C-alpha positions as protocol buffer text, in pm:
chain_id: "A"
residue {
  index: 1
  type: MET
  ca { x: -14621 y: 4740 z: 10494 }
}
residue {
  index: 2
  type: THR
  ca { x: -14740 y: 5078 z: 10620 }
}
residue {
  index: 3
  type: GLN
  ca { x: -15095 y: 5171 z: 10710 }
}
residue {
  index: 4
  type: CYS
  ca { x: -15208 y: 5534 z: 10724 }
}
residue {
  index: 5
  type: ILE
  ca { x: -15500 y: 5611 z: 10954 }
}
residue {
  index: 6
  type: THR
  ca { x: -15660 y: 5949 z: 11017 }
}
residue {
  index: 7
  type: ARG
  ca { x: -15747 y: 6002 z: 11381 }
}
residue {
  index: 8
  type: LEU
  ca { x: -16012 y: 6272 z: 11331 }
}
residue {
  index: 9
  type: PRO
  ca { x: -16368 y: 6238 z: 11190 }
}
residue {
  index: 10
  type: LEU
  ca { x: -16420 y: 6353 z: 10832 }
}
residue {
  index: 11
  type: ALA
  ca { x: -16652 y: 6633 z: 10947 }
}
residue {
  index: 12
  type: ILE
  ca { x: -16375 y: 6783 z: 11158 }
}
residue {
  index: 13
  type: LEU
  ca { x: -16118 y: 6740 z: 10883 }
}
residue {
  index: 14
  type: ALA
  ca { x: -16353 y: 6919 z: 10640 }
}
residue {
  index: 15
  type: THR
  ca { x: -16359 y: 7222 z: 10868 }
}
residue {
  index: 16
  type: MET
  ca { x: -15980 y: 7218 z: 10865 }
}
residue {
  index: 17
  type: GLY
  ca { x: -15966 y: 7247 z: 10488 }
}
residue {
  index: 18
  type: PHE
  ca { x: -15911 y: 6876 z: 10414 }
}
residue {
  index: 19
  type: THR
  ca { x: -16107 y: 6703 z: 10138 }
}
residue {
  index: 20
  type: LEU
  ca { x: -16209 y: 6344 z: 10094 }
}
residue {
  index: 21
  type: VAL
  ca { x: -15997 y: 6327 z: 9779 }
}
residue {
  index: 22
  type: LEU
  ca { x: -15690 y: 6425 z: 9983 }
}
residue {
  index: 23
  type: LEU
  ca { x: -15761 y: 6159 z: 10239 }
}
residue {
  index: 24
  type: LEU
  ca { x: -15784 y: 5888 z: 9976 }
}
residue {
  index: 25
  type: THR
  ca { x: -15460 y: 5979 z: 9801 }
}
residue {
  index: 26
  type: GLY
  ca { x: -15231 y: 5887 z: 10090 }
}
residue {
  index: 27
  type: CYS
  ca { x: -15061 y: 6018 z: 10404 }
}
residue {
  index: 28
  type: THR
  ca { x: -14973 y: 6384 z: 10426 }
}
residue {
  index: 29
  type: GLY
  ca { x: -14878 y: 6374 z: 10795 }
}
residue {
  index: 30
  type: ILE
  ca { x: -14624 y: 6166 z: 10986 }
}
residue {
  index: 31
  type: SER
  ca { x: -14431 y: 5915 z: 10779 }
}
residue {
  index: 32
  type: VAL
  ca { x: -14182 y: 5648 z: 10895 }
}
residue {
  index: 33
  type: GLN
  ca { x: -13981 y: 5364 z: 10745 }
}
residue {
  index: 34
  type: PRO
  ca { x: -13882 y: 5145 z: 11043 }
}
residue {
  index: 35
  type: SER
  ca { x: -13564 y: 4940 z: 11018 }
}
residue {
  index: 36
  type: CYS
  ca { x: -13434 y: 4656 z: 11233 }
}
residue {
  index: 37
  type: PRO
  ca { x: -13154 y: 4396 z: 11217 }
}
residue {
  index: 38
  type: THR
  ca { x: -13208 y: 4116 z: 10967 }
}
residue {
  index: 39
  type: GLU
  ca { x: -13077 y: 3861 z: 11219 }
}
residue {
  index: 40
  type: LEU
  ca { x: -12975 y: 3859 z: 11585 }
}
residue {
  index: 41
  type: ASP
  ca { x: -12834 y: 3596 z: 11816 }
}
residue {
  index: 42
  type: VAL
  ca { x: -13060 y: 3546 z: 12118 }
}
residue {
  index: 43
  type: SER
  ca { x: -12774 y: 3668 z: 12338 }
}
residue {
  index: 44
  type: GLU
  ca { x: -12731 y: 3991 z: 12139 }
}
residue {
  index: 45
  type: SER
  ca { x: -12922 y: 4318 z: 12116 }
}
residue {
  index: 46
  type: GLY
  ca { x: -12985 y: 4541 z: 11816 }
}
residue {
  index: 47
  type: ALA
  ca { x: -13090 y: 4896 z: 11730 }
}
residue {
  index: 48
  type: VAL
  ca { x: -13429 y: 4965 z: 11572 }
}
residue {
  index: 49
  type: SER
  ca { x: -13518 y: 5300 z: 11418 }
}
residue {
  index: 50
  type: ALA
  ca { x: -13832 y: 5476 z: 11296 }
}
residue {
  index: 51
  type: ASN
  ca { x: -13638 y: 5654 z: 11019 }
}
residue {
  index: 52
  type: GLU
  ca { x: -13886 y: 5942 z: 11009 }
}
residue {
  index: 53
  type: GLN
  ca { x: -13950 y: 6074 z: 10660 }
}
residue {
  index: 54
  type: ASN
  ca { x: -14190 y: 6333 z: 10803 }
}
residue {
  index: 55
  type: PRO
  ca { x: -14202 y: 6356 z: 11184 }
}
residue {
  index: 56
  type: GLY
  ca { x: -14529 y: 6550 z: 11190 }
}
residue {
  index: 57
  type: ALA
  ca { x: -14621 y: 6816 z: 11443 }
}
residue {
  index: 58
  type: ILE
  ca { x: -14626 y: 6622 z: 11773 }
}
residue {
  index: 59
  type: ALA
  ca { x: -14468 y: 6284 z: 11706 }
}
residue {
  index: 60
  type: ARG
  ca { x: -14542 y: 5989 z: 11932 }
}
residue {
  index: 61
  type: TYR
  ca { x: -14405 y: 5636 z: 11891 }
}
residue {
  index: 62
  type: GLN
  ca { x: -14487 y: 5292 z: 12025 }
}
residue {
  index: 63
  type: TRP
  ca { x: -14282 y: 4979 z: 11949 }
}
residue {
  index: 64
  type: GLU
  ca { x: -14425 y: 4630 z: 11999 }
}
residue {
  index: 65
  type: ALA
  ca { x: -14276 y: 4282 z: 11957 }
}
residue {
  index: 66
  type: ILE
  ca { x: -14507 y: 4024 z: 11799 }
}
residue {
  index: 67
  type: PRO
  ca { x: -14525 y: 3769 z: 11960 }
}
residue {
  index: 68
  type: SER
  ca { x: -14478 y: 3969 z: 12280 }
}
residue {
  index: 69
  type: ASN
  ca { x: -14265 y: 3700 z: 12450 }
}
residue {
  index: 70
  type: MET
  ca { x: -13993 y: 3734 z: 12185 }
}
residue {
  index: 71
  type: GLY
  ca { x: -13822 y: 4027 z: 12357 }
}
residue {
  index: 72
  type: ALA
  ca { x: -13841 y: 4383 z: 12487 }
}
residue {
  index: 73
  type: PHE
  ca { x: -13728 y: 4736 z: 12401 }
}
residue {
  index: 74
  type: ASP
  ca { x: -13512 y: 4960 z: 12616 }
}
residue {
  index: 75
  type: ASP
  ca { x: -13755 y: 5247 z: 12548 }
}
residue {
  index: 76
  type: PRO
  ca { x: -14061 y: 5142 z: 12343 }
}
residue {
  index: 77
  type: THR
  ca { x: -14171 y: 5506 z: 12303 }
}
residue {
  index: 78
  type: ALA
  ca { x: -13847 y: 5635 z: 12145 }
}
residue {
  index: 79
  type: PRO
  ca { x: -13806 y: 5662 z: 11766 }
}
residue {
  index: 80
  type: THR
  ca { x: -13468 y: 5486 z: 11793 }
}
residue {
  index: 81
  type: THR
  ca { x: -13413 y: 5228 z: 12065 }
}
residue {
  index: 82
  type: ILE
  ca { x: -13258 y: 4889 z: 12144 }
}
residue {
  index: 83
  type: PHE
  ca { x: -13441 y: 4557 z: 12106 }
}
residue {
  index: 84
  type: ARG
  ca { x: -13331 y: 4268 z: 12330 }
}
residue {
  index: 85
  type: PRO
  ca { x: -13454 y: 3922 z: 12220 }
}
residue {
  index: 86
  type: ASP
  ca { x: -13565 y: 3657 z: 12468 }
}
residue {
  index: 87
  type: ALA
  ca { x: -13646 y: 3364 z: 12237 }
}
residue {
  index: 88
  type: THR
  ca { x: -13556 y: 3224 z: 11897 }
}
residue {
  index: 89
  type: GLY
  ca { x: -13769 y: 3254 z: 11583 }
}
residue {
  index: 90
  type: ASP
  ca { x: -13905 y: 3532 z: 11363 }
}
residue {
  index: 91
  type: VAL
  ca { x: -14024 y: 3843 z: 11549 }
}
residue {
  index: 92
  type: GLU
  ca { x: -14223 y: 4127 z: 11396 }
}
residue {
  index: 93
  type: LEU
  ca { x: -14115 y: 4463 z: 11534 }
}
residue {
  index: 94
  type: LYS
  ca { x: -14422 y: 4682 z: 11494 }
}
residue {
  index: 95
  type: LEU
  ca { x: -14409 y: 5061 z: 11515 }
}
residue {
  index: 96
  type: THR
  ca { x: -14715 y: 5280 z: 11563 }
}
residue {
  index: 97
  type: ALA
  ca { x: -14640 y: 5647 z: 11500 }
}
residue {
  index: 98
  type: SER
  ca { x: -14881 y: 5941 z: 11531 }
}
residue {
  index: 99
  type: ASP
  ca { x: -14867 y: 6319 z: 11506 }
}
residue {
  index: 100
  type: GLY
  ca { x: -15202 y: 6410 z: 11659 }
}
residue {
  index: 101
  type: ILE
  ca { x: -15388 y: 6394 z: 11326 }
}
residue {
  index: 102
  type: TYR
  ca { x: -15247 y: 6097 z: 11139 }
}
residue {
  index: 103
  type: GLN
  ca { x: -15137 y: 5759 z: 11264 }
}
residue {
  index: 104
  type: VAL
  ca { x: -14920 y: 5515 z: 11069 }
}
residue {
  index: 105
  type: ILE
  ca { x: -14844 y: 5154 z: 11153 }
}
residue {
  index: 106
  type: SER
  ca { x: -14544 y: 4982 z: 10998 }
}
residue {
  index: 107
  type: SER
  ca { x: -14312 y: 4696 z: 11089 }
}
residue {
  index: 108
  type: CYS
  ca { x: -13997 y: 4503 z: 11006 }
}
residue {
  index: 109
  type: VAL
  ca { x: -13900 y: 4143 z: 11082 }
}
residue {
  index: 110
  type: THR
  ca { x: -13589 y: 4012 z: 11263 }
}
residue {
  index: 111
  type: LYS
  ca { x: -13483 y: 3648 z: 11275 }
}
residue {
  index: 112
  type: ILE
  ca { x: -13361 y: 3547 z: 11622 }
}
residue {
  index: 113
  type: ILE
  ca { x: -13122 y: 3254 z: 11623 }
}
residue {
  index: 114
  type: GLY
  ca { x: -12973 y: 3052 z: 11908 }
}
residue {
  index: 115
  type: PRO
  ca { x: -12600 y: 3027 z: 11978 }
}
residue {
  index: 116
  type: PRO
  ca { x: -12423 y: 2755 z: 11778 }
}
residue {
  index: 117
  type: ASN
  ca { x: -12411 y: 2425 z: 11967 }
}
residue {
  index: 118
  type: VAL
  ca { x: -12037 y: 2360 z: 11968 }
}
residue {
  index: 119
  type: SER
  ca { x: -11949 y: 2118 z: 12246 }
}
residue {
  index: 120
  type: VAL
  ca { x: -11677 y: 1864 z: 12322 }
}
residue {
  index: 121
  type: SER
  ca { x: -11593 y: 1580 z: 12561 }
}
residue {
  index: 122
  type: LEU
  ca { x: -11256 y: 1490 z: 12713 }
}
residue {
  index: 123
  type: SER
  ca { x: -11142 y: 1156 z: 12854 }
}
residue {
  index: 124
  type: ALA
  ca { x: -10814 y: 1014 z: 12990 }
}
residue {
  index: 125
  type: SER
  ca { x: -10687 y: 656 z: 12973 }
}
residue {
  index: 126
  type: PRO
  ca { x: -10584 y: 570 z: 13236 }
}
residue {
  index: 127
  type: GLN
  ca { x: -10714 y: 844 z: 13465 }
}
residue {
  index: 128
  type: THR
  ca { x: -10501 y: 719 z: 13755 }
}
residue {
  index: 129
  type: ALA
  ca { x: -10145 y: 653 z: 13639 }
}
residue {
  index: 130
  type: GLY
  ca { x: -9798 y: 576 z: 13771 }
}
residue {
  index: 131
  type: ILE
  ca { x: -9486 y: 782 z: 13720 }
}
residue {
  index: 132
  type: ASP
  ca { x: -9352 y: 753 z: 13363 }
}
residue {
  index: 133
  type: GLU
  ca { x: -9673 y: 583 z: 13249 }
}
residue {
  index: 134
  type: VAL
  ca { x: -9820 y: 701 z: 12920 }
}
residue {
  index: 135
  type: VAL
  ca { x: -10167 y: 856 z: 12946 }
}
residue {
  index: 136
  type: THR
  ca { x: -10381 y: 921 z: 12637 }
}
residue {
  index: 137
  type: LEU
  ca { x: -10618 y: 1219 z: 12636 }
}
residue {
  index: 138
  type: THR
  ca { x: -10897 y: 1212 z: 12378 }
}
residue {
  index: 139
  type: CYS
  ca { x: -11113 y: 1516 z: 12294 }
}
residue {
  index: 140
  type: LEU
  ca { x: -11418 y: 1459 z: 12074 }
}
residue {
  index: 141
  type: SER
  ca { x: -11666 y: 1696 z: 11910 }
}
residue {
  index: 142
  type: THR
  ca { x: -12015 y: 1621 z: 12049 }
}
residue {
  index: 143
  type: GLY
  ca { x: -12231 y: 1920 z: 11942 }
}
residue {
  index: 144
  type: ASP
  ca { x: -12465 y: 1983 z: 11650 }
}
residue {
  index: 145
  type: VAL
  ca { x: -12196 y: 2208 z: 11498 }
}
residue {
  index: 146
  type: ALA
  ca { x: -11869 y: 2022 z: 11435 }
}
residue {
  index: 147
  type: ALA
  ca { x: -11561 y: 2142 z: 11619 }
}
residue {
  index: 148
  type: THR
  ca { x: -11286 y: 2137 z: 11354 }
}
residue {
  index: 149
  type: ILE
  ca { x: -11012 y: 2249 z: 11596 }
}
residue {
  index: 150
  type: LEU
  ca { x: -10968 y: 2058 z: 11924 }
}
residue {
  index: 151
  type: SER
  ca { x: -10717 y: 2210 z: 12166 }
}
residue {
  index: 152
  type: VAL
  ca { x: -10599 y: 2014 z: 12471 }
}
residue {
  index: 153
  type: THR
  ca { x: -10403 y: 2213 z: 12730 }
}
residue {
  index: 154
  type: GLN
  ca { x: -10287 y: 2171 z: 13091 }
}
residue {
  index: 155
  type: VAL
  ca { x: -10454 y: 2401 z: 13343 }
}
residue {
  index: 156
  type: SER
  ca { x: -10303 y: 2292 z: 13677 }
}
residue {
  index: 157
  type: GLY
  ca { x: -10053 y: 2062 z: 13843 }
}
residue {
  index: 158
  type: PRO
  ca { x: -9685 y: 1981 z: 13775 }
}
residue {
  index: 159
  type: ALA
  ca { x: -9591 y: 2070 z: 13418 }
}
residue {
  index: 160
  type: ILE
  ca { x: -9614 y: 1776 z: 13180 }
}
residue {
  index: 161
  type: ARG
  ca { x: -9508 y: 1766 z: 12817 }
}
residue {
  index: 162
  type: ILE
  ca { x: -9797 y: 1711 z: 12575 }
}
residue {
  index: 163
  type: SER
  ca { x: -9737 y: 1513 z: 12255 }
}
residue {
  index: 164
  type: ASP
  ca { x: -9986 y: 1547 z: 11969 }
}
residue {
  index: 165
  type: ILE
  ca { x: -10090 y: 1217 z: 11812 }
}
residue {
  index: 166
  type: SER
  ca { x: -10386 y: 1319 z: 11594 }
}
residue {
  index: 167
  type: PRO
  ca { x: -10653 y: 1595 z: 11600 }
}
residue {
  index: 168
  type: GLY
  ca { x: -10799 y: 1589 z: 11953 }
}
residue {
  index: 169
  type: VAL
  ca { x: -10571 y: 1304 z: 12071 }
}
residue {
  index: 170
  type: VAL
  ca { x: -10256 y: 1367 z: 12277 }
}
residue {
  index: 171
  type: THR
  ca { x: -10036 y: 1169 z: 12513 }
}
residue {
  index: 172
  type: ILE
  ca { x: -9854 y: 1268 z: 12831 }
}
residue {
  index: 173
  type: ARG
  ca { x: -9588 y: 1092 z: 13042 }
}
residue {
  index: 174
  type: PRO
  ca { x: -9597 y: 1233 z: 13398 }
}
residue {
  index: 175
  type: LEU
  ca { x: -9264 y: 1222 z: 13586 }
}
residue {
  index: 176
  type: VAL
  ca { x: -9375 y: 1335 z: 13934 }
}
residue {
  index: 177
  type: GLU
  ca { x: -9661 y: 1251 z: 14168 }
}
residue {
  index: 178
  type: GLY
  ca { x: -9959 y: 1481 z: 14194 }
}
residue {
  index: 179
  type: THR
  ca { x: -10296 y: 1575 z: 14056 }
}
residue {
  index: 180
  type: THR
  ca { x: -10311 y: 1744 z: 13718 }
}
residue {
  index: 181
  type: ARG
  ca { x: -10605 y: 1895 z: 13527 }
}
residue {
  index: 182
  type: PHE
  ca { x: -10632 y: 1919 z: 13152 }
}
residue {
  index: 183
  type: GLN
  ca { x: -10896 y: 2090 z: 12942 }
}
residue {
  index: 184
  type: CYS
  ca { x: -11019 y: 2083 z: 12586 }
}
residue {
  index: 185
  type: ILE
  ca { x: -11185 y: 2364 z: 12388 }
}
residue {
  index: 186
  type: GLY
  ca { x: -11338 y: 2303 z: 12046 }
}
residue {
  index: 187
  type: GLU
  ca { x: -11374 y: 2561 z: 11770 }
}
residue {
  index: 188
  type: SER
  ca { x: -11599 y: 2543 z: 11465 }
}
residue {
  index: 189
  type: GLY
  ca { x: -11500 y: 2643 z: 11114 }
}
residue {
  index: 190
  type: ALA
  ca { x: -11690 y: 2970 z: 11165 }
}
residue {
  index: 191
  type: GLY
  ca { x: -11487 y: 3053 z: 11478 }
}
residue {
  index: 192
  type: GLU
  ca { x: -11745 y: 2970 z: 11749 }
}
residue {
  index: 193
  type: SER
  ca { x: -11590 y: 2812 z: 12060 }
}
residue {
  index: 194
  type: SER
  ca { x: -11724 y: 2549 z: 12295 }
}
residue {
  index: 195
  type: ASN
  ca { x: -11722 y: 2574 z: 12671 }
}
residue {
  index: 196
  type: PRO
  ca { x: -11405 y: 2415 z: 12814 }
}
residue {
  index: 197
  type: VAL
  ca { x: -11433 y: 2061 z: 12951 }
}
residue {
  index: 198
  type: GLU
  ca { x: -11182 y: 1918 z: 13197 }
}
residue {
  index: 199
  type: VAL
  ca { x: -11044 y: 1588 z: 13317 }
}
residue {
  index: 200
  type: THR
  ca { x: -10832 y: 1525 z: 13627 }
}
residue {
  index: 201
  type: ILE
  ca { x: -10541 y: 1281 z: 13625 }
}
residue {
  index: 202
  type: THR
  ca { x: -10389 y: 1145 z: 13946 }
}
residue {
  index: 203
  type: VAL
  ca { x: -10026 y: 1033 z: 13934 }
}
residue {
  index: 204
  type: SER
  ca { x: -9889 y: 806 z: 14205 }
}
residue {
  index: 205
  type: ALA
  ca { x: -9543 y: 661 z: 14267 }
}
residue {
  index: 206
  type: GLU
  ca { x: -9661 y: 319 z: 14156 }
}
residue {
  index: 207
  type: PRO
  ca { x: -9916 y: 237 z: 13885 }
}
residue {
  index: 208
  type: ASP
  ca { x: -10233 y: 55 z: 13979 }
}
residue {
  index: 209
  type: PRO
  ca { x: -10156 y: -313 z: 14039 }
}
residue {
  index: 210
  type: VAL
  ca { x: -10239 y: -541 z: 13749 }
}
residue {
  index: 211
  type: PRO
  ca { x: -10501 y: -797 z: 13861 }
}
residue {
  index: 212
  type: PRO
  ca { x: -10383 y: -1159 z: 13845 }
}
residue {
  index: 213
  type: PRO
  ca { x: -10518 y: -1374 z: 13562 }
}
residue {
  index: 214
  type: PRO
  ca { x: -10813 y: -1606 z: 13629 }
}
residue {
  index: 215
  type: GLY
  ca { x: -10716 y: -1902 z: 13844 }
}
residue {
  index: 216
  type: GLY
  ca { x: -10461 y: -1711 z: 14048 }
}
residue {
  index: 217
  type: GLY
  ca { x: -10185 y: -1741 z: 13786 }
}
residue {
  index: 218
  type: ARG
  ca { x: -10066 y: -2084 z: 13915 }
}
residue {
  index: 219
  type: ARG
  ca { x: -9955 y: -2354 z: 13682 }
}
């Protein structure tokens, strides 16, 4: 919605040849149609523009975000500038434009959304293994947005062959001693990726000793 406000008293306007009828029929000075992005991620920025229909004689502009804590403009006095959001929710981007005689106030609304919560976990069983012992790595989707692709890869240590068992579940069979790190990254159906999560596996020459059964194992 646009408001048109005259900035001079009627007596002065009358001396300038204006009539009350003219004032009541609408704006004859500066005219704008501000535009802004329909939606922005809170980590993004977007261009906003006054889209001047009539710039007037001496155009001045002032952008405001309502509420004010929703973000800031690179140059709030420029007709076209960049808005950078700081919080999620609906923000009204208000533009006040004046040409020395008339002042118009108009606005547009942008929805600020947060980044999709795609997250995963990764576990190893066992995490300390012997040479030639099978280790199972399990990656699970844990975020609000489901990860439909779960990719487990090795990031350090002696190369080990990875065998896929099911989505997010793989097995490895280490053949040399050492410490090896694996990671998992999840991806949603819309293509958003999670942060990588890692697990460290330690391989020794001998597997962990199996504890004796209760009673010492004697017959």
